[in-house]
LONU-778732 format. One record per residue: residue number from 0; x, y, z of N, C-alpha, C, O in turn. Coordinates in steps of 0.001 Angstrom, whole numbers. Layout:
<nodes>
<NUM, <X, Y, Z>, <X, Y, Z>, <X, Y, Z>, <X, Y, Z>>;
...
</nodes>
This chain:
<nodes>
<0, <12843, 14440, 1444>, <13115, 13617, 735>, <11276, 12314, 1287>, <11057, 11749, 2359>>;
<1, <10364, 12337, -82>, <9593, 11609, 316>, <9867, 10007, -856>, <10224, 10002, -2034>>;
<2, <9597, 9052, -125>, <9788, 7735, -568>, <8558, 6536, -349>, <8125, 6122, 726>>;
<3, <8197, 6172, -1586>, <7314, 5183, -1517>, <7736, 3971, -1768>, <8355, 3533, -2738>>;
<4, <7342, 3447, -786>, <7534, 1837, -988>, <6357, 1195, -1421>, <5335, 1311, -746>>;
<5, <6365, 605, -2344>, <5359, -186, -2754>, <5481, -2106, -3307>, <6180, -2717, -4116>>;
<6, <4324, -2500, -2287>, <4432, -4061, -2455>, <3788, -4837, -3632>, <2611, -4925, -3982>>;
<7, <4985, -5399, -4160>, <4237, -6695, -5454>, <4816, -7823, -5104>, <5737, -8304, -5764>>;
<8, <4388, -8314, -4137>, <5611, -9624, -3358>, <4074, -10580, -3316>, <4338, -11731, -2968>>;
<9, <3100, -10449, -3490>, <2020, -11643, -3474>, <1988, -12592, -4583>, <2283, -12236, -5724>>;
<10, <1627, -13832, -4282>, <1580, -14485, -5066>, <307, -14582, -5851>, <257, -15027, -6997>>;
<11, <-739, -14131, -5154>, <-1783, -14295, -5577>, <-3126, -15389, -5659>, <-4102, -15365, -6408>>;
<12, <-2735, -16381, -4529>, <-3814, -17513, -4132>, <-5562, -17388, -4414>, <-6419, -18049, -5000>>;
<13, <-5488, -16090, -3593>, <-6792, -15827, -3489>, <-7496, -15631, -4750>, <-8718, -15751, -4842>>;
<14, <-6658, -15301, -5815>, <-7265, -14380, -7128>, <-7353, -16021, -7941>, <-8390, -16141, -8593>>;
<15, <-6596, -17023, -7970>, <-7115, -18506, -8149>, <-6271, -18075, -9969>, <-6791, -18426, -11027>>;
<16, <-5066, -17356, -9881>, <-4467, -17708, -11097>, <-3378, -18462, -10591>, <-3000, -18682, -9440>>;
<17, <-2787, -18951, -12154>, <-2082, -20174, -11435>, <-668, -19892, -12511>, <408, -20491, -12486>>;
<18, <-1086, -18820, -13392>, <311, -18793, -13681>, <1116, -17153, -13876>, <2174, -16930, -14465>>;
<19, <278, -16230, -13222>, <1090, -14984, -13101>, <446, -14327, -11618>, <-559, -14765, -11057>>;
<20, <1068, -13471, -11266>, <770, -13383, -9590>, <-313, -11850, -9803>, <-194, -11042, -10724>>;
<21, <-1150, -11796, -8874>, <-2151, -10736, -9397>, <-1489, -9484, -9683>, <-2211, -8650, -10231>>;
<22, <-677, -9253, -9523>, <-36, -7414, -9609>, <481, -7647, -10844>, <1286, -6782, -11192>>;
<23, <243, -8744, -11824>, <588, -8545, -12922>, <-302, -8613, -13676>, <-67, -7967, -14697>>;
<24, <-1259, -9106, -13671>, <-2516, -9036, -14558>, <-2576, -8236, -15222>, <-1987, -7278, -14722>>;
<25, <-3133, -7913, -16531>, <-3593, -6910, -17709>, <-4598, -6928, -17709>, <-5339, -7911, -17720>>;
<26, <-4974, -5319, -17691>, <-6726, -4678, -17569>, <-5854, -3635, -18642>, <-4755, -3090, -18547>>;
<27, <-7112, -3647, -19901>, <-6605, -2890, -21506>, <-4921, -2922, -21391>, <-4430, -1796, -21470>>;
<28, <-3898, -4091, -21206>, <-3121, -3795, -21961>, <-2100, -3032, -20690>, <-1021, -2570, -21062>>;
<29, <-2432, -2941, -19414>, <-1730, -2456, -18638>, <-1539, -3163, -17157>, <-2507, -3221, -16398>>;
<30, <-57, -3780, -16717>, <-722, -4501, -15199>, <-1159, -3662, -14204>, <-1073, -2435, -14248>>;
<31, <-1661, -4357, -13240>, <-2254, -3506, -12604>, <-990, -2386, -11841>, <-1082, -1163, -11943>>;
<32, <19, -3005, -11179>, <1543, -2656, -10367>, <1214, -1331, -11239>, <755, -457, -10504>>;
<33, <1322, -901, -12686>, <2453, -140, -13146>, <603, 1078, -12733>, <578, 2233, -12308>>;
<34, <-395, 326, -13030>, <-1595, 1497, -12779>, <-995, 2205, -11491>, <-1210, 3412, -11382>>;
<35, <-469, 1740, -10785>, <-45, 1781, -8905>, <984, 2679, -8984>, <1062, 3712, -8319>>;
<36, <2000, 2179, -10027>, <3629, 2842, -9803>, <2887, 4256, -10519>, <3117, 5289, -9890>>;
<37, <2071, 4400, -11696>, <1977, 5912, -12311>, <1659, 7027, -11362>, <2112, 8169, -11447>>;
<38, <740, 6530, -10346>, <120, 7220, -9553>, <1135, 8003, -8554>, <1006, 9196, -8278>>;
<39, <2244, 7099, -8013>, <3552, 8003, -7381>, <4437, 8265, -8182>, <5164, 9217, -7899>>;
<40, <4653, 7609, -9297>, <5731, 8400, -10313>, <5172, 9701, -10720>, <6041, 10564, -10847>>;
<41, <3981, 10082, -10959>, <3491, 11328, -11681>, <3206, 12451, -10578>, <2859, 13612, -10793>>;
<42, <3398, 11930, -9546>, <3396, 12990, -8059>, <4113, 13914, -7800>, <5085, 13717, -7070>>;
<43, <3882, 15012, -8247>, <5496, 16071, -8223>, <6090, 15619, -6679>, <7309, 15455, -6612>>;
<44, <5282, 15413, -5437>, <6404, 15496, -4193>, <6679, 14198, -3700>, <6826, 13950, -2503>>;
<45, <6778, 13024, -4994>, <7354, 11632, -4666>, <8806, 12167, -5296>, <8869, 12996, -6204>>;
<46, <10141, 11450, -4554>, <11267, 11720, -4786>, <11718, 10581, -5563>, <12445, 10822, -6527>>;
<47, <11327, 9068, -5235>, <12275, 7913, -5257>, <10682, 6792, -4827>, <9613, 6998, -4254>>;
<48, <11239, 5796, -5390>, <10037, 4956, -5453>, <10382, 3215, -5492>, <10383, 2564, -6537>>;
<49, <10667, 2643, -4127>, <11305, 1174, -3778>, <10098, 461, -4101>, <8985, 696, -3630>>;
<50, <10439, -546, -5052>, <9798, -2006, -5497>, <9943, -3281, -4434>, <10999, -3604, -3891>>;
<51, <9016, -3751, -4305>, <9250, -5191, -3574>, <8404, -5821, -4502>, <7327, -5480, -4992>>;
<52, <9274, -7029, -4671>, <8735, -7601, -6000>, <9380, -9142, -5327>, <10428, -9328, -4709>>;
<53, <8088, -10306, -5804>, <8610, -11210, -6038>, <10016, -11363, -6285>, <10746, -10372, -6319>>;
<54, <10426, -12455, -6448>, <11883, -12217, -6290>, <12148, -12902, -7951>, <12536, -12244, -8916>>;
<55, <11848, -14261, -7952>, <11364, -14641, -9503>, <11303, -13740, -10674>, <11957, -13993, -11685>>;
<56, <10527, -12676, -10576>, <9282, -11673, -11352>, <10361, -10171, -11488>, <10218, -9165, -12182>>;
<57, <11336, -10518, -10602>, <12169, -8807, -10924>, <12588, -8670, -12026>, <12563, -7581, -12598>>;
<58, <13076, -9789, -12570>, <13187, -9227, -14282>, <12390, -8413, -15197>, <12473, -7345, -15803>>;
<59, <11388, -9616, -14992>, <9663, -8756, -15581>, <9529, -7216, -15369>, <9308, -6210, -16043>>;
<60, <9765, -7542, -14156>, <9400, -5937, -13141>, <9751, -5020, -14048>, <9053, -4192, -14633>>;
<61, <11468, -5352, -14145>, <12184, -4241, -14575>, <11766, -3988, -16145>, <11715, -2817, -16523>>;
<62, <11499, -4930, -16972>, <10716, -5077, -18185>, <9617, -3807, -18351>, <9674, -2916, -19198>>;
<63, <8595, -3985, -17292>, <7581, -3279, -17467>, <7844, -1821, -16977>, <7156, -939, -17492>>;
<64, <8767, -1477, -16038>, <9088, -375, -15916>, <9510, 600, -17054>, <9065, 1728, -17269>>;
<65, <10566, -155, -17803>, <11265, 330, -19114>, <9944, 570, -20215>, <9878, 1616, -20860>>;
<66, <9034, -381, -20337>, <7878, -525, -21440>, <7321, 695, -21026>, <7126, 1553, -21887>>;
<67, <6990, 948, -19693>, <5589, 2424, -19274>, <6461, 3554, -18756>, <5953, 4472, -18114>>;
<68, <7679, 3513, -19002>, <8452, 4761, -18629>, <8404, 5164, -17407>, <8203, 6347, -17131>>;
<69, <8643, 3925, -16210>, <8347, 4535, -14913>, <9363, 5184, -14518>, <10173, 4487, -15129>>;
<70, <10073, 6026, -13946>, <11259, 6757, -14126>, <11914, 6547, -12431>, <13025, 6140, -12092>>;
<71, <11042, 6885, -11796>, <11192, 7447, -10412>, <11527, 5983, -9396>, <11667, 6248, -8202>>;
<72, <11654, 4577, -9762>, <11699, 3230, -9100>, <13437, 3223, -9098>, <14158, 2752, -9978>>;
<73, <13910, 3975, -7677>, <15398, 3258, -7854>, <15901, 2276, -7290>, <17123, 2231, -7144>>;
<74, <15211, 1419, -6910>, <15210, 65, -6208>, <14393, -626, -6487>, <13247, -258, -6746>>;
<75, <14781, -1751, -6500>, <14009, -3181, -6826>, <14661, -4312, -5721>, <15807, -4745, -5840>>;
<76, <13739, -4706, -4637>, <14324, -5249, -3654>, <13262, -6959, -3566>, <12040, -6812, -3565>>;
<77, <13655, -7985, -3519>, <13028, -9298, -3431>, <12428, -8975, -2301>, <12815, -8025, -1621>>;
<78, <10877, -10134, -1802>, <10335, -9768, -424>, <10806, -10632, 557>, <11892, -11165, 332>>;
<79, <10292, -10863, 1486>, <10696, -11921, 2231>, <9589, -12866, 2685>, <8616, -12808, 1934>>;
<80, <9457, -13731, 3711>, <9029, -14957, 3772>, <7255, -14357, 4619>, <6193, -14974, 4545>>;
<81, <7446, -13326, 5180>, <6363, -12673, 5797>, <6079, -11497, 5451>, <6997, -10832, 4970>>;
<82, <4758, -10891, 5582>, <4469, -9481, 5146>, <5178, -8734, 5818>, <5852, -7892, 5225>>;
<83, <5216, -8810, 6952>, <6853, -7669, 8153>, <7899, -7488, 7355>, <8421, -6452, 6941>>;
<84, <8292, -9260, 7083>, <10042, -8944, 6506>, <9527, -8405, 5353>, <10278, -7436, 5243>>;
<85, <8772, -8341, 4406>, <9258, -7871, 2734>, <8837, -5912, 3484>, <9375, -4881, 3080>>;
<86, <8269, -5966, 4073>, <8266, -4124, 4179>, <9547, -3840, 5118>, <10114, -2751, 5213>>;
<87, <9815, -4762, 5641>, <11576, -4141, 6444>, <12481, -3956, 5029>, <13258, -3046, 4740>>;
<88, <12040, -5325, 4143>, <13334, -5172, 3077>, <12648, -3730, 2324>, <13393, -3105, 1570>>;
<89, <11837, -3440, 2450>, <11401, -2161, 1649>, <11959, -674, 2179>, <12383, 287, 1537>>;
<90, <11795, -872, 3533>, <11835, 303, 4326>, <13608, 509, 4365>, <14241, 1564, 4404>>;
<91, <14111, -907, 4338>, <16039, -1180, 4411>, <16510, -437, 2953>, <17672, -33, 2907>>;
<92, <15916, -307, 2141>, <16195, -400, 1070>, <15915, 1526, 496>, <16647, 2067, -333>>;
<93, <15064, 2028, 987>, <14404, 3413, 1286>, <15504, 3770, 2565>, <15441, 4998, 2624>>;
<94, <16142, 3471, 3254>, <17035, 3915, 4456>, <18284, 4075, 3728>, <18954, 5101, 3846>>;
<95, <18685, 2941, 2855>, <19737, 3264, 2232>, <19705, 4799, 1363>, <20574, 5668, 1442>>;
<96, <18369, 4855, 471>, <18431, 6155, 175>, <18092, 7618, 753>, <18081, 8680, 130>>;
<97, <17882, 7440, 1797>, <17605, 8776, 2801>, <18456, 9794, 3243>, <19421, 9543, 3965>>;
<98, <18134, 11093, 2809>, <19438, 11973, 2859>, <18834, 12364, 4567>, <19577, 12272, 5544>>;
<99, <17800, 12671, 4631>, <17535, 13352, 6019>, <17150, 12809, 7182>, <17056, 11596, 6994>>;
<100, <16826, 13138, 8503>, <16033, 12569, 9443>, <14586, 12846, 9233>, <13830, 12090, 9844>>;
<101, <14057, 13747, 8519>, <12893, 13996, 8261>, <12045, 13479, 7034>, <10883, 13719, 6708>>;
<102, <12928, 12762, 6518>, <12346, 11953, 5121>, <11180, 10869, 5412>, <11093, 9957, 6234>>;
<103, <10367, 11320, 4451>, <8874, 10008, 4661>, <8960, 9099, 4121>, <9752, 9037, 3180>>;
<104, <8182, 8010, 4486>, <8260, 6807, 3917>, <6336, 6731, 3378>, <5638, 7073, 4333>>;
<105, <5507, 6372, 2129>, <4755, 6203, 2003>, <4203, 4597, 1421>, <4120, 4184, 264>>;
<106, <3885, 3932, 2696>, <3743, 2242, 2414>, <2341, 1742, 1801>, <1257, 2173, 2195>>;
<107, <2479, 897, 912>, <1489, 1368, -217>, <1561, -438, -768>, <2624, -1058, -782>>;
<108, <460, -941, -1109>, <235, -1654, -1576>, <-39, -2111, -3408>, <-1231, -1968, -3678>>;
<109, <785, -2596, -4612>, <849, -2620, -5444>, <-487, -3045, -6401>, <-709, -2928, -7606>>;
<110, <-1327, -3640, -5176>, <-2994, -3868, -5959>, <-3692, -3265, -5594>, <-4770, -3824, -5395>>;
<111, <-3615, -1712, -5238>, <-4230, -363, -4851>, <-4196, 321, -5565>, <-3518, 1322, -5334>>;
<112, <-4872, 211, -6811>, <-3825, 1109, -7972>, <-5017, 2197, -7931>, <-4882, 2991, -8862>>;
<113, <-6327, 2513, -6997>, <-6804, 3341, -7369>, <-6619, 4603, -6451>, <-7390, 5539, -6236>>;
<114, <-5498, 4367, -6031>, <-5479, 5453, -4767>, <-5158, 7192, -5699>, <-4665, 7262, -6825>>;
<115, <-5362, 7759, -5303>, <-5626, 9146, -6319>, <-4022, 10061, -5684>, <-3234, 9799, -4775>>;
<116, <-4093, 11033, -6562>, <-3345, 12119, -6213>, <-3127, 12748, -4958>, <-2171, 12957, -4211>>;
<117, <-4962, 13091, -5002>, <-5042, 14189, -3597>, <-4678, 13533, -2104>, <-4085, 14153, -1220>>;
<118, <-5174, 12086, -1994>, <-4909, 11277, -1006>, <-3281, 11637, -787>, <-3026, 12391, 152>>;
<119, <-2300, 11197, -1506>, <-959, 11330, -1549>, <-640, 12378, -1010>, <60, 12328, 1>>;
<120, <-970, 13335, -1419>, <-792, 14738, -1096>, <-1300, 14914, 557>, <-570, 15139, 1523>>;
<121, <-2274, 14797, 548>, <-2723, 14672, 2115>, <-2574, 14129, 3250>, <-2949, 14543, 4347>>;
<122, <-1663, 12583, 2812>, <-1320, 12112, 3733>, <410, 12776, 4441>, <883, 12815, 5577>>;
<123, <979, 13265, 2891>, <2327, 13916, 3315>, <1995, 14957, 4016>, <2768, 15144, 4955>>;
<124, <809, 16009, 3893>, <437, 17210, 4898>, <477, 16785, 6085>, <1135, 17309, 6983>>;
<125, <-662, 15183, 6260>, <-418, 14721, 7546>, <907, 14820, 8426>, <1403, 15486, 9335>>;
<126, <1220, 13535, 7425>, <2863, 13673, 8403>, <3567, 14362, 8803>, <4180, 14188, 9855>>;
<127, <3671, 15397, 8014>, <3888, 16797, 8614>, <3662, 17552, 9312>, <4499, 18381, 9670>>;
<128, <2342, 17515, 9780>, <1538, 18225, 10452>, <1720, 17100, 12524>, <1736, 17418, 13713>>;
<129, <1793, 16033, 11830>, <975, 14767, 13168>, <2189, 13684, 13401>, <2087, 12892, 14338>>;
<130, <3213, 13660, 12634>, <4141, 12724, 12669>, <3908, 11586, 11852>, <4915, 11042, 11399>>;
<131, <2730, 11078, 11547>, <2108, 9907, 10883>, <979, 9985, 9902>, <440, 11090, 9838>>;
<132, <456, 8934, 9036>, <-936, 9176, 8365>, <-1107, 7615, 7926>, <-314, 6839, 7393>>;
<133, <-2054, 7509, 8233>, <-2890, 6162, 8359>, <-4206, 6567, 7163>, <-5130, 7336, 7427>>;
<134, <-4031, 5888, 5898>, <-5391, 6148, 4792>, <-6325, 5020, 5171>, <-6104, 3812, 5253>>;
<135, <-7924, 6038, 5477>, <-8806, 5131, 5573>, <-9624, 5185, 5183>, <-9683, 6137, 4405>>;
<136, <-10984, 4320, 5290>, <-12368, 4849, 4688>, <-13506, 4042, 5659>, <-13503, 2883, 6071>>;
<137, <-14389, 5046, 5830>, <-15499, 4775, 6715>, <-16097, 3530, 6768>, <-16105, 3027, 5645>>;
<138, <-16551, 2896, 7528>, <-17127, 1485, 8135>, <-18135, 1886, 7256>, <-18496, 3058, 7148>>;
<139, <-18736, 679, 6441>, <-20485, 1198, 5826>, <-21242, -31, 6698>, <-22469, 64, 6656>>;
<140, <-20820, -960, 7337>, <-21152, -2578, 7030>, <-21094, -2719, 8600>, <-20032, -2250, 9010>>;
<141, <-21919, -3230, 9648>, <-21706, -3392, 10819>, <-20348, -4571, 10959>, <-19983, -5316, 10050>>;
<142, <-19740, -4491, 12363>, <-18566, -5156, 12187>, <-18687, -5328, 13681>, <-18979, -4518, 14561>>;
<143, <-18306, -6920, 13729>, <-18793, -7454, 15682>, <-17202, -8447, 15142>, <-16624, -8738, 14094>>;
<144, <-17052, -8661, 16558>, <-15755, -10061, 16818>, <-16433, -11293, 16863>, <-17516, -11432, 17432>>;
<145, <-15753, -12303, 16208>, <-16203, -13652, 15825>, <-15880, -14106, 17240>, <-14747, -14036, 17716>>;
<146, <-17098, -14643, 17974>, <-17154, -15085, 19410>, <-17132, -16783, 18950>, <-17061, -17362, 17866>>;
<147, <-17230, -17218, 20352>, <-16800, -18323, 20304>, <-17957, -19436, 19946>, <-19100, -19186, 20328>>;
<148, <-17762, -20369, 19396>, <-18847, -21370, 18719>, <-19863, -20892, 18027>, <-21041, -21070, 18335>>;
<149, <-19471, -20270, 17070>, <-20260, -19845, 16258>, <-21298, -18101, 16753>, <-22115, -17419, 16134>>;
<150, <-20893, -18036, 17648>, <-21606, -16898, 18335>, <-21579, -15601, 17684>, <-20718, -15542, 16806>>;
<151, <-22289, -14502, 17856>, <-21554, -13100, 17483>, <-20756, -12372, 18988>, <-21251, -12119, 20087>>;
<152, <-19609, -12224, 18565>, <-19133, -11609, 19649>, <-19463, -10042, 20168>, <-20674, -9842, 20260>>;
<153, <-18605, -8875, 20529>, <-18943, -7623, 20474>, <-19744, -6912, 19116>, <-19571, -7453, 18024>>;
<154, <-20553, -5786, 19202>, <-20745, -5535, 18401>, <-20358, -4168, 17997>, <-20692, -3368, 18871>>;
<155, <-19692, -3531, 16845>, <-19340, -1949, 17182>, <-20342, -1238, 16403>, <-21117, -1572, 15506>>;
<156, <-20021, 131, 17182>, <-20789, 1239, 16180>, <-20112, 1383, 15050>, <-18885, 1449, 14976>>;
<157, <-21052, 1446, 13937>, <-20148, 1529, 12830>, <-19461, 2897, 12266>, <-18469, 3108, 11568>>;
<158, <-20543, 3820, 12948>, <-20330, 5554, 12586>, <-18799, 5662, 13198>, <-17935, 6413, 12744>>;
<159, <-18633, 4784, 14295>, <-17155, 5114, 14861>, <-16201, 4138, 14366>, <-15091, 3909, 14848>>;
<160, <-16693, 3631, 13443>, <-15265, 2604, 12715>, <-14972, 2979, 11589>, <-15883, 3309, 10830>>;
<161, <-13923, 3021, 11260>, <-12782, 3171, 9700>, <-12024, 2059, 9125>, <-11118, 1630, 9840>>;
<162, <-12166, 1601, 8196>, <-11230, 871, 7413>, <-10374, 1170, 7421>, <-10416, 2393, 7553>>;
<163, <-8752, 605, 7315>, <-7720, 969, 6883>, <-7234, 523, 5666>, <-7364, -534, 5048>>;
<164, <-6626, 1592, 5449>, <-6033, 1292, 3654>, <-4943, 1337, 3891>, <-4361, 1044, 4936>>;
<165, <-4301, 1962, 2293>, <-3135, 2486, 2327>, <-3302, 3758, 1404>, <-4427, 4056, 1004>>;
<166, <-2307, 4437, 1096>, <-803, 4447, 2102>, <-817, 4558, 3608>, <-1627, 5300, 4162>>;
<167, <77, 3823, 4298>, <105, 4038, 5333>, <1746, 4844, 5514>, <2717, 4306, 4982>>;
<168, <1918, 6216, 6345>, <3046, 6742, 5847>, <3433, 7320, 7473>, <2653, 7266, 8425>>;
<169, <4726, 7832, 7503>, <5425, 7669, 8543>, <6814, 8570, 8348>, <7123, 8926, 7211>>;
<170, <7639, 8926, 9491>, <8791, 9497, 9191>, <9805, 8279, 9138>, <10037, 7607, 10143>>;
<171, <10410, 8026, 7876>, <10883, 6919, 7571>, <12308, 6356, 8828>, <12902, 5280, 8764>>;
<172, <12524, 7391, 9800>, <13363, 7394, 10592>, <12873, 5932, 11700>, <13369, 4823, 11899>>;
<173, <11390, 6825, 12341>, <10666, 6039, 13165>, <10047, 4838, 12679>, <10338, 3905, 13428>>;
<174, <9456, 4555, 11916>, <9317, 3206, 11150>, <10703, 2163, 11204>, <10800, 1142, 11884>>;
<175, <11353, 2528, 10621>, <12516, 1715, 10782>, <13203, 1356, 12139>, <13507, 212, 12476>>;
<176, <13397, 2445, 12842>, <13768, 2023, 13875>, <12799, 726, 14781>, <13234, -362, 15157>>;
<177, <11259, 1327, 14975>, <10753, 508, 15270>, <10515, -985, 14847>, <10093, -1776, 15691>>;
<178, <10766, -1380, 13604>, <11015, -2467, 12825>, <12649, -3222, 13655>, <12595, -4429, 13893>>;
<179, <13688, -2624, 13950>, <14632, -3154, 14313>, <14166, -2985, 15737>, <15183, -3205, 16394>>;
<180, <13416, -2778, 16375>, <12937, -2839, 17794>, <12459, -4429, 17634>, <13034, -5314, 18268>>;
<181, <11461, -4680, 16815>, <10434, -5780, 16415>, <11659, -6948, 16226>, <11796, -7676, 17210>>;
<182, <12191, -7102, 15551>, <13236, -8048, 15439>, <14165, -8462, 16511>, <14393, -9609, 16896>>;
<183, <14885, -6857, 17119>, <15598, -7518, 18255>, <14674, -8469, 19563>, <15217, -9338, 20245>>;
<184, <13307, -8094, 19684>, <12505, -8706, 20290>, <11839, -9829, 19874>, <11005, -10260, 20671>>;
<185, <11945, -10267, 19107>, <11607, -11549, 18310>, <9907, -11301, 17650>, <9261, -12320, 17404>>;
<186, <9290, -9988, 17407>, <8286, -9812, 17269>, <7810, -9872, 15784>, <7901, -8821, 15149>>;
<187, <7396, -10790, 15260>, <6719, -11096, 13565>, <6211, -10610, 12985>, <6456, -10033, 11926>>;
<188, <4564, -10864, 14118>, <3271, -11166, 13778>, <2101, -9694, 13715>, <877, -9632, 13837>>;
<189, <3020, -8777, 13501>, <2426, -7759, 13263>, <1413, -6990, 11739>, <1768, -6492, 10671>>;
<190, <207, -7222, 12318>, <-361, -7073, 11100>, <170, -5780, 9325>, <337, -5917, 8113>>;
<191, <206, -4858, 10208>, <715, -4124, 9512>, <1462, -2556, 9731>, <859, -2050, 10677>>;
<192, <2279, -1815, 9350>, <2854, -525, 10059>, <1987, 163, 11043>, <2431, 235, 12188>>;
<193, <798, 694, 10790>, <230, 849, 11808>, <94, 210, 12832>, <213, 975, 13789>>;
<194, <-151, -1101, 13226>, <-250, -2254, 14016>, <1404, -1987, 14975>, <1526, -2004, 16200>>;
<195, <2324, -1794, 14107>, <3593, -2064, 14812>, <3642, -808, 15736>, <3916, -689, 16930>>;
<196, <3288, 79, 14785>, <3861, 1917, 15432>, <2651, 2255, 16892>, <2997, 2848, 17914>>;
<197, <1560, 1834, 16693>, <866, 2092, 18087>, <1555, 934, 18888>, <2026, 1225, 19988>>;
<198, <1642, -207, 18485>, <2616, -1421, 19990>, <3556, 65, 20365>, <3380, 662, 21427>>;
<199, <4393, 452, 19491>, <5435, 1018, 20476>, <4923, 2733, 20497>, <5724, 3637, 20256>>;
<200, <4012, 2888, 20703>, <3216, 4309, 21232>, <2928, 5292, 20685>, <2591, 6308, 21293>>;
<201, <2999, 5200, 19401>, <2745, 6153, 18436>, <1508, 6710, 18642>, <838, 5877, 19253>>;
<202, <810, 7805, 18415>, <-535, 8261, 18346>, <-828, 8593, 17068>, <-527, 9699, 16618>>;
<203, <-1679, 7311, 16084>, <-1638, 7477, 14922>, <-3288, 8461, 14550>, <-4172, 8530, 15404>>;
<204, <-3415, 9100, 13226>, <-3740, 10016, 12625>, <-4225, 9331, 11107>, <-3719, 8506, 10346>>;
<205, <-5419, 10098, 11110>, <-6140, 9217, 9898>, <-6434, 10163, 8716>, <-6743, 11341, 8895>>;
<206, <-6309, 9514, 7334>, <-6720, 10459, 6483>, <-7336, 9856, 5547>, <-6959, 8863, 4925>>;
<207, <-8511, 10582, 5409>, <-9915, 10050, 4526>, <-9343, 10321, 3425>, <-8866, 11374, 3003>>;
<208, <-9483, 8481, 2630>, <-9453, 8361, 1462>, <-10284, 7863, 199>, <-11465, 7626, 456>>;
<209, <-9965, 7702, -852>, <-11143, 7253, -1514>, <-11872, 5974, -1478>, <-11111, 5007, -1523>>;
<210, <-13300, 5647, -1402>, <-13652, 4419, -1173>, <-13246, 3195, -2168>, <-13200, 2015, -1818>>;
<211, <-12940, 3725, -3566>, <-12726, 2729, -4630>, <-11280, 1808, -4348>, <-10880, 712, -4739>>;
<212, <-10727, 2902, -3433>, <-8950, 2600, -3116>, <-9033, 1160, -2384>, <-8764, 797, -1239>>;
<213, <-9604, 380, -3736>, <-9482, -1287, -2731>, <-8492, -2174, -3043>, <-8147, -1983, -4209>>;
<214, <-7932, -2981, -2570>, <-7288, -4418, -2635>, <-7233, -4987, -3484>, <-8370, -5417, -3292>>;
<215, <-6886, -5572, -4562>, <-7101, -6624, -5335>, <-6623, -7653, -5024>, <-5447, -7922, -5270>>;
<216, <-7423, -8441, -4423>, <-7425, -9921, -3717>, <-7926, -10842, -4232>, <-7319, -11910, -4160>>;
<217, <-9475, -10780, -5087>, <-9834, -11553, -5482>, <-10383, -11622, -6972>, <-9612, -11025, -7724>>;
<218, <-11622, -12237, -7715>, <-11354, -12084, -8767>, <-12979, -10824, -9189>, <-13334, -10298, -10243>>;
<219, <-13563, -10784, -7756>, <-14553, -9601, -7674>, <-14189, -8377, -7918>, <-14786, -7500, -8543>>;
<220, <-12618, -8350, -7102>, <-11768, -6775, -6817>, <-11199, -6604, -8192>, <-10783, -5477, -8461>>;
<221, <-11117, -7483, -9052>, <-10487, -7313, -10464>, <-11774, -7097, -11256>, <-11681, -6689, -12414>>;
<222, <-12657, -7279, -10855>, <-13871, -7278, -11570>, <-14711, -5487, -11361>, <-15164, -4691, -12184>>;
<223, <-14629, -5473, -10360>, <-14787, -4151, -9536>, <-13741, -2828, -10192>, <-14157, -1774, -10672>>;
<224, <-12327, -3240, -10047>, <-11458, -2355, -10569>, <-11689, -2038, -12199>, <-11557, -891, -12627>>;
<225, <-12001, -3018, -12955>, <-12293, -3082, -14212>, <-13508, -2217, -14579>, <-13324, -1367, -15451>>;
<226, <-14385, -2295, -14180>, <-15427, -1341, -13745>, <-15457, -160, -13554>, <-16016, 659, -14283>>;
<227, <-14599, 163, -12113>, <-14477, 1766, -12026>, <-13446, 2336, -13278>, <-13648, 3337, -13967>>;
<228, <-12515, 1585, -13346>, <-11921, 2380, -14874>, <-12419, 2604, -15680>, <-12339, 3715, -16204>>;
<229, <-13161, 1630, -16136>, <-14179, 2047, -17614>, <-15305, 3371, -16693>, <-15083, 4519, -17078>>;
<230, <-15755, 3314, -16239>, <-16343, 4494, -15768>, <-15732, 5873, -15806>, <-16306, 6893, -16187>>;
<231, <-14306, 5761, -15294>, <-13802, 6963, -15497>, <-13445, 7317, -16798>, <-13595, 8479, -17175>>;
<232, <-12952, 6383, -17589>, <-12578, 6449, -19030>, <-13888, 7142, -19244>, <-13793, 8333, -19537>>;
<233, <-14710, 6797, -19184>, <-16053, 6468, -20086>, <-16649, 8405, -19690>, <-17269, 9230, -20362>>;
<234, <-16140, 8423, -18499>, <-16608, 9717, -17926>, <-15957, 11227, -18614>, <-16471, 12337, -18755>>;
<235, <-14579, 10681, -18957>, <-13730, 11407, -19468>, <-13818, 11887, -20941>, <-13283, 12913, -21363>>;
<236, <-14587, 10986, -21698>, <-14931, 10526, -22982>, <-16053, 11876, -23396>, <-15886, 12733, -24264>>;
<237, <-17331, 11691, -22354>, <-18621, 12672, -22348>, <-18298, 13898, -21909>, <-19177, 14758, -21968>>;
<238, <-16814, 14297, -21308>, <-16746, 15481, -20563>, <-17329, 16223, -19175>, <-17423, 17371, -18740>>;
<239, <-17833, 14170, -18530>, <-18327, 14801, -17444>, <-17068, 15468, -16228>, <-17442, 16056, -15213>>;
</nodes>
């Protein structure tokens, strides 16, 4: 069983939206979160979707699922006080749906709507082969550590660097058990699931994903999403 856990719990502070969270912003009459959910809902190898949502927006999310005929969402749960807690809420719901030790979970941001079917397929294959999969893209700019007093710290060779994207995919039992360990040890500040898994000894494997698989966090990101979506639609019109 392959379960997608999709997060739509952000408040959109960096988006400067005062009335609606970024994941519910609409483009061409469709909310960002629906663009994302459709990619997993339409994938033949995804069996179920857990949606983690701002609690006050769950009724609205349910209406959207019905309106846009998203059929694989079997559970909607409220987010937590932190990103790590929100992930656990989603994993806990997935754990209740699980039917096998070999079930796979794909953890994805609701505001990454440009994920494609091929990447989802490649991630699932990588989990079956290596035990996990972290979607990445090559680093295209120089990366350095922020040094003290405004100085540049260590500079990395970008040809050896990659940018982490989503989904991040694991055997559900392993990531769930590691969350329980972290809770028991009082560890609450993992940046993401990959960091937690590496902390507990996992060797992580990369899957190269599309560069356009951006996270919509700022107004500029939204404009980029609109431009990329319009470009894809225009190519379909002219038959490219």
